[in-house]
N, C-alpha and C positions, 0 to 999 in steps of 0.2 A: 656503631651497628653491625647488625649481621649481615652477611654478604647471601646474594640470593644464589641458589643453589646451583653448582657447576660453574659459579664464577671465578675470572682468575683472581688469585689472591692478591692483595692489595698491601704493599709495605710501608716502612717509615723511614723516612730521612734521617740523616745524621742526628738532627735535633727533633726528632717526631714528629717532622712534617711528612704528610701523606706522599705517597709517589704515585704517579700515573699507574693504572692497572694494567694499561696493556705496554707502557714504556718504565718498567719498575727502575730506572737510574735516573729518573727525572723527576723533581720534587715540583708540586703543586700544590696550589689553593684552592683551585677550582673544583666544583664536582658535579657531576651529572643531575639534572634537575629529577631525572626520573628515579634513576636507581641510587645517587649520591654516592656512586664512585668517583675518585680522584681522576682526574684528566688533564692531559697536560694540551698545548697549544694546536699541537698538531692532530690530537684527535678530539679538539673541541667541533661540535657542530650547533650551529646557530637555531635557536629555538625560538617559539615565540616568548617565554620567558627565560632569560638565563642560557645556558649551553647543555647539548645531550651528549653522550656518548655513542659511538657508531654502532654499537648492539642495540641500544635503545630506538635509535634512528632505524636500523633495518627492521626491527620487529614491527614498527610503524604503532598502529593500536590493538597489534594481536593478531591482524589479519594476515601475517607472514610477508608483507610487502612492504615497501616504504611510498608513503603518498607522495604527489608530486611538490606540495608545500613541506615537506620536511626532507628533500633530498639534501644530502652530507654539504654543509657550507662552514667556512673557516671562521674565525672571529669576527673577520673584516668583511665577510658576506662572500667571500670567494669560493669556487668550487673546490672541492676536497679530490685531488688526484692522485694516482697509483704511486706515482713517482715526486713527492713532495719538494725533493730538490733539482728537479730536472732543469728549470732555467738557471739555477746556479752554475751546474756543472757545464752548461753549455756558455755561459759568460766566461768561465774560468778556462775554458777549452779555447775561446777565441782570444781572449789575453795571451795565452800560451802560445797559439797559432802566431801571433802578431809578433811577439818576443824573438821568436824562432827567424821567423822572416827579416825582421831589424838585424838580428844579429848575422844573419848569412849577408845582407845587404846594407851596409850602414847608411848609403844613400838614400835607403828610403824612410829613413828617420826624419829628415828635413822636407818630407810629404806628409807625414803623419802627425808630428808634434805642434802644440798651440804656441804661436807667437804672432805678436800685433801686426809687424810688419818685417820686411825683409828686403833689401839687405841693410845693414846698420844705418843710423840717422848720419847725415842727411840723406833722407831716401825717397823713392817716389813709390808710395805704397800699391805696387802692382801684385804684389804676395802678401801673403799671412790674411788673418780675418779683415783688416782693413782694406785688402784690395780685393775682397768678395768671397776668399775661401773659409765661410763659415762653416763648413764641413770639419775644420780642424779642432772645433768645438766637440766634437762628437769623437774623431779619431784619436785624439791626445789621451782619451779616457781609457783607451785600449791598448796603449805605447808606454813601453818601459826600457830603460836602458839597461841598469844594473839586475844583476840577479837576486841581491837581497833586496831591492826595490819591489819584482814582483812577486819573489817568494813571501814577504811579508804582507803583501796586499792579497794574494790569492789564499794564504792561509787565514787572512782576517775574513776573506769574502765567504770560504767555506764553512767557518766557524759561525758567524753571525749571519750571513745569508741564508744558509739552509734553513735553520729553525725560522728565521722571519718570512723566507718564502712558503712555509708549511702554515703559518700563521695567517699570513694576507691571501694567500691565493697567487696563482702565476700571473694575472693580467696586472693584478695592483702591486704585486713586487715588483714587476718589469718597469711600472711606470714609476714608482719610487725611486729604482735604480737609476733611471736616465733621468729624470728631474733633479736628482741630487749632483750627479755628474755634470750634468748641462749648469746647474747654478755653480758649481764649485768652478768651472770653467771660464763662465761670463764675468765672476769676480776676478779671477786671475788676468783675464783680457783686461779688464777694468782697471786694476792697480799696480799690473807688473809692467816693467820697462816692454816697450813692445818689440824691442829686438832681442828678447831673452826667451827662449823655448823653454816650454814645460811639458811635462808628460805624466803619465798615472792615473790609476784608476781611483786615487785618495779621496776626491771628491765624493765619489759614490760610496765609497766604504764608510766614511764618515756620515754620509746620509746614513745607512743602514744602522750605523751606532745610534743616531738622534731617534730614528723610528723604533729599534729595539728599547730602547729607553723608556719611550712613550707606551710601548706595548706592555713592559713589566710593569709599568704603574699602574697602566688599567687593569691588569691581572692580579695585582698585589703581590706582584714576587718582592723576592729580597733585590733591592736594586744597586746595592753594594757592589757586586761584581762588575756590572756593566758599568759602573761610574768609577771606578778604581780604573778599569780598563782603558777608558775613555780619558780619563786623566793622565795616566801614562802616554797616551798618543799624543795628546796636546803638549805634554811635557818636550817629547821629540819634536814635535811640529816646530817649537818656538825654540828650541835648542841651539846653542851657538855653533857655527860651524858647519851646519848638517846641508844647509844649501836646500831648504825645504820651503816648497810654496804654499805659507800657511793659509794664502787668500783661497786656494781650491779646499783646503780641509774646512775652514770657517764656513764658505758659501754652500758647500755639500751638507754641513752639520745642520746649519740653520734651515735648510730647504727640507733636510731629513725630517727635522722634528715637526716642521709645520705639515708637511705631506703626511707623516705617519700620523699625527693629532687627527688629521681629518680621515684617516683610513680607519682607526679602532674606535673614534667618537661618534662618527656619523649617526644621526638618526636612521632608523629600520626604514622608514617609509620614504626618506630622501637620500639612500646610502650611496646610489651611484652619483646622482648630481652633486651631493657635497664631494664625496671622493675626488672624483675625476674633474669636478669645478675646480677643486683646491690644486691639483695639478696642473691644470690650464691658466689659473692664476700663477702660479710659479713660474711655469714657461714665459708667460706675457712680462714678467720681470726680466727673466733671462734676455728676451728680445729687446726691451728699453735700455739695459744696460749695454747691451751689445750695439745697437743704434747710436746710443750718447758717446762711446768710445772711438767708433769708427768714425763720427762726427768731429772727435777731437784731433783725429789721427789724419783726415785727409783735407 
């Protein structure tokens, strides 16, 4: 079709797939319902029917201002922000800061890692999650020991988390991150030897992988890249001799898929209820698993 006068040039991807008119390096199959220019998830603004580009939203109905009902929204209904990767940057900063602190003081690790009970059996569970230190389910999500471990997780967080934050909005993205991470911690606590400590953001990262797959399917993107990447990560998860807590990966992945599906498929009229209600249900499962395991150990 012909472009509107003065509009940015719309390109084509490697196989003739349109690219976002604002981000020419991003292929997309979604078009603005008003001007029909291709738009990527970061540029999508929810409309009464389909999605609109930021330019059409700003123009409103020709009055030169954006009506309150047409304020920019992400594909999941979140507010469009000036820095769509802000929370991703903050999460990376927290992980790096904790890693530096643990590297400087090795004893700090024992106060942050996830373990069910300490010292080794036979024990009196006065420490660990079984001893009431439930906060370890959270602190372990930001704790790493090896350089390769934090490097791999933070690169994954930047590559996967940034675009996902832009597509969901900050509040929904942060909810997804913590729900997935806590689900991974809870399944680890339930199934792993209580005297074996575990660390890492992997549960949350796998949750982002799961939600990304759901989002790509919702937007009818080519899912092969994310499926291949997920398969490689699962292969490493179950690889021999790597000593990786697969429970955190699987728990986070399942929670990410469930929560991500609610985020991008929630009906517009009950969007917040479905999205945050699903987060609450997953957190309820986390609490139940934690209580059950604690009862087994005490």
